[in-house]
Each structure stands twice: as C-alpha cells, then as structure tokens.
C-alpha positions as CSV (number, residue, x, y, z in Angstrom):
1,X,155.2,123.0,147.0
2,X,155.1,125.9,149.4
3,X,152.5,128.6,149.0
4,X,155.0,131.4,148.7
5,X,157.2,129.7,146.1
6,X,158.1,132.0,143.2
7,X,159.6,129.9,140.4
8,X,160.3,132.5,137.9
9,X,161.0,131.6,134.3
10,X,161.8,128.0,135.0
11,X,158.4,127.5,136.5
12,X,156.8,125.9,133.4
13,X,159.5,123.2,133.2
14,X,159.2,122.5,136.9
15,X,155.4,122.1,136.5
16,X,155.8,119.9,133.4
17,X,158.3,117.7,135.1
18,X,156.1,117.3,138.1
19,X,153.0,116.6,136.0
20,X,154.8,113.9,134.0
21,X,156.2,112.3,137.1
22,X,152.7,112.4,138.7
23,X,151.1,110.8,135.7
24,X,153.9,108.1,135.6
25,X,153.3,107.3,139.3
26,X,149.6,106.9,138.7
27,X,150.0,104.8,135.5
28,X,148.6,107.6,133.3
29,X,145.2,109.2,133.0
30,X,142.2,107.1,134.2
31,X,140.9,106.2,130.7
32,X,144.4,105.0,129.6
33,X,145.6,103.5,132.8
34,X,148.8,101.5,132.2
35,X,149.2,98.2,134.2
36,X,153.0,97.8,134.0
37,X,154.6,95.6,136.6
38,X,157.1,98.3,137.7
39,X,154.2,100.7,138.6
40,X,153.5,98.6,141.7
41,X,156.5,100.4,143.3
42,X,154.5,103.6,143.4
43,X,151.5,102.3,145.4
44,X,152.3,104.4,148.5
45,X,152.3,108.1,148.9
46,X,155.9,108.4,149.8
47,X,157.1,106.9,146.6
48,X,154.8,109.1,144.6
49,X,156.0,112.2,146.4
50,X,159.6,111.2,145.7
51,X,158.8,110.7,142.0
52,X,157.2,114.2,141.8
53,X,160.2,115.6,143.6
54,X,162.5,114.0,141.0
55,X,160.2,115.4,138.2
56,X,160.5,118.9,139.5
57,X,164.2,118.7,140.0
58,X,164.5,117.4,136.4
59,X,162.5,120.4,135.3
60,X,165.0,122.8,136.9
61,X,167.8,120.8,135.4
62,X,166.3,121.0,132.0
63,X,165.9,124.8,132.3
64,X,169.5,125.5,133.4
65,X,171.4,122.4,132.3
66,X,172.5,122.0,135.9
67,X,171.9,118.7,137.6
68,X,173.2,119.8,141.0
69,X,171.0,122.9,140.8
70,X,168.0,120.7,140.2
71,X,168.9,118.6,143.3
72,X,169.3,121.7,145.4
73,X,166.0,123.1,144.2
74,X,164.3,119.8,145.2
75,X,166.1,119.8,148.6
76,X,165.1,123.4,149.4
77,X,161.7,123.9,147.9
78,X,159.9,120.6,147.0
79,X,160.8,117.8,149.4
80,X,158.8,117.6,152.6
81,X,161.1,115.0,154.1
82,X,164.6,114.5,152.8
83,X,166.2,111.0,152.8
84,X,169.5,109.9,151.4
85,X,167.7,107.7,148.9
86,X,165.8,110.7,147.6
87,X,169.1,112.5,147.2
88,X,170.4,109.8,144.9
89,X,167.2,109.4,143.0
90,X,167.0,113.1,142.3
91,X,170.6,113.3,141.2
92,X,170.2,110.2,139.0
93,X,167.1,111.7,137.3
94,X,168.8,115.0,136.7
95,X,171.9,113.3,135.4
96,X,169.7,111.4,132.9
97,X,168.0,114.7,131.9
98,X,171.4,116.3,131.2
99,X,172.5,113.4,129.0
100,X,169.3,113.4,127.0
101,X,169.4,117.2,126.8
102,X,173.0,117.1,125.6
103,X,171.9,114.7,122.8
104,X,169.1,117.0,121.8
105,X,171.5,120.0,121.8
106,X,173.8,118.2,119.4
107,X,170.9,117.5,117.1
108,X,169.8,121.2,117.2
109,X,173.4,122.3,116.5
110,X,173.4,120.2,113.4
111,X,170.3,122.2,112.2
112,X,167.8,119.4,112.5
113,X,165.8,120.8,115.4
114,X,162.7,122.0,113.6
115,X,160.9,124.9,115.2
116,X,163.5,125.3,118.0
117,X,166.1,126.6,115.6
118,X,169.8,126.2,116.0
119,X,170.8,125.9,119.7
120,X,167.4,127.2,120.9
121,X,166.4,124.1,122.9
122,X,167.5,125.5,126.3
123,X,165.7,128.4,127.9
124,X,168.7,129.9,129.6
125,X,171.7,129.0,127.5
126,X,174.8,130.9,128.9
127,X,177.5,128.7,127.3
128,X,178.7,131.5,125.0
129,X,178.7,134.3,127.6
130,X,182.1,135.7,128.6
131,X,182.3,137.5,131.9
132,X,185.1,140.0,132.7
133,X,185.7,141.2,136.2
134,X,187.3,144.4,137.2
135,X,189.3,144.9,140.4
136,X,186.5,147.1,141.9
137,X,184.0,144.2,141.4
138,X,186.2,141.9,143.4
139,X,186.7,144.4,146.2
140,X,182.9,144.9,146.5
141,X,182.3,141.2,146.6
142,X,185.0,140.8,149.3
143,X,183.5,143.6,151.4
144,X,180.0,142.1,151.1
145,X,181.4,138.7,152.1
146,X,183.1,140.3,155.2
147,X,179.9,142.1,156.2
148,X,177.8,139.0,155.7
149,X,180.3,136.9,157.8
150,X,180.4,139.5,160.6
151,X,176.6,139.8,160.7
152,X,176.2,136.0,160.6
153,X,178.6,135.6,163.4
154,X,176.9,138.3,165.5
155,X,173.5,136.6,164.9
156,X,174.9,133.3,166.0
157,X,176.4,134.9,169.1
158,X,173.2,136.7,170.1
159,X,171.1,133.6,169.4
160,X,173.4,131.5,171.6
161,X,173.1,134.0,174.5
162,X,169.3,134.2,174.1
163,X,169.0,130.4,174.2
164,X,171.2,130.1,177.3
165,X,169.0,132.7,179.0
166,X,165.9,130.9,177.9
167,X,167.2,127.6,179.4
168,X,168.0,129.4,182.7
169,X,164.5,130.8,182.9
170,X,162.7,127.5,182.1
171,X,164.6,125.4,184.7
C-alpha cells in the first residue's frame, strides 16, 4: 500500500483481510505450515500480491457491505499492476464476502449473535437511514457539478496546449 494511504475506520478490516490472505498464500505461520496441494498456485510473488489485494478488497467489502466498493478500493489503492484476471478475482472474493456477511446478518437479526448484539455485525450499517433532499440541496449539487465540469474541461484544454507546445519545442 502507498505510504500516504489514509484508511479511516475501515482500516482494521482491510488490514485483517490482507493478513489473512497473506497467511493463506504462505500456507500459515512457520510452525504450523500447511502443505495443501492448492497452495502451490501461490509460489510466485504475483499470485501472492493478487491474493493480498483480494483480501484487502474483501475487508472494505466487509466494512461497507459493498462488493464494487471493495473492488474499486483495490483498483485505486492496493494493486500495483492491474489485470483483468485480478478484476474478476477481487470481484468474486467480495461477492463471497457479501454472501457470507448476509448469512451472519440474518443470524444476528434472529438474536443469536452473541456479543455483537442484534444487527451489530457491520461497522457502517446504513440500511435504516432515510435521506430527504430539499430543492436547495439539488441546486447546490448541480452548481458544483457545472463548476467541476468547466474546470475539468479548462484543465484538459490547457494541458493539450502545453503538450502541443512541448512537442514543438522538442522536435
């Protein structure tokens, strides 16, 4: 992960997911090393990095119950080299996390969740939040969008001109 990465409240789950994935890729701790046949697929560094990327995306997915959010986190922050195979692996791992998490949420809603309490399994549960927008909120969002679009277009225009000038100078 990059040095300036600020994970926020989901950081512990990202770290736990990465650590579990790293331990699985190595076969476990040294004194309890597992010799399963499928572990031979993690003999190179690329596959171990991919597994750790899947673990960190699963941690974000577990924090927010958002599989696509976990994949985007892995794409933006964790992966050093992105391949289409890694995209599908991270999406599959986050989809598995969502299914398992949903099963645990059902158990917790039935009152059999132990110390987690009823529905307290997820860190950021926003399923019961209702949001009401006023007209003024929508106007402000539209104005911010227009300003962002104009500034982005201006940036692209100036960058294009500078790169053309740079090419003329270097020829």
